[in-house]
N, C-alpha and C positions, 0 to 999 in steps of 0.2 A: 429749214427757209432758205432759198437761194435769191437774190434781190442783184437787178444788174442796171447801170442804164444802158440805153442801146439810141438810136441814131439812127432815124428811118432815112432807108436811100429809096423808097420806091418813090422812083420819079413824080407818078403822082397823090403821091400821100397818099393816104385812108382813104378814100369814096368809096363808093355802095362794095363794088368789085374785090378791092384790092381787105377790107374790113372782112366781108363773108369765106374770103381765104382766110384770114388772119383765124376769123373763131374756127374754124374747121381744123385748121391745125392746132385751135387751143383745147380741142370736143376730144380730142383722144386720148386726151392724158386724164387719172385720174386728180393730179396736184388740184388743189385752187390756184388758179394765177387771174392774177390783177395787174392792169395797165395802170402806173398813173404821170397824168404829166399839170404842171403848177398844182394848182389846188384837188384838183379831181381822182379820183380815184373808181376805174371800175371794173367788172368782172370778164376778162377775159375772153368768154365762155359768150357773153348779151352782141346780138347781133346792133341793139339800138344802142346798149350802153357804151358801146366805141364807133360808133357813129354819133352820139352825144360830144367827143373828144375831139371830132373835128380840126386831126392828127393833117399838119402838108409835110411832104418831101425837107428834111433837116432837122429838123424839130425834133431834137431830145424827150426820150420818156425812160421811166423808169418800169422794170416789167418783174416783177415780185411772184414767187411759184414755194407751192407748200405741200408736199404729198410724197407718198411715196416711189413718183416718177416725175419729182421737181429737176432733178437734173439734165435730165435727154429733155421735158418738155424745154424746161431755158434753152435749149442749146439751139430745138430747130425752130423755136419761138423768133430765136435772134439772125436765126439762117435765115431766115422769112421776113424778116425788118426790115433788111441788112439786104437782102436780094436787086438789084437792079434792073 
């Protein structure tokens, strides 16, 4: 299992389109991937779950991946969330 704190740098934060793209990125991997912010923890492969977090640019989240491709999954999710 890998876990990492990531700062969201997407200018619009995680509104509908960026959430949909994040879910697409996460869904490419077999690993279980979760995004945690404050007290909420949601499945990164769930559009509704991710939308419920209402994340803005500049917020920090903890991403956890567990499975056979966890390293690659984490790398690509971090790359996506850190893109401007």
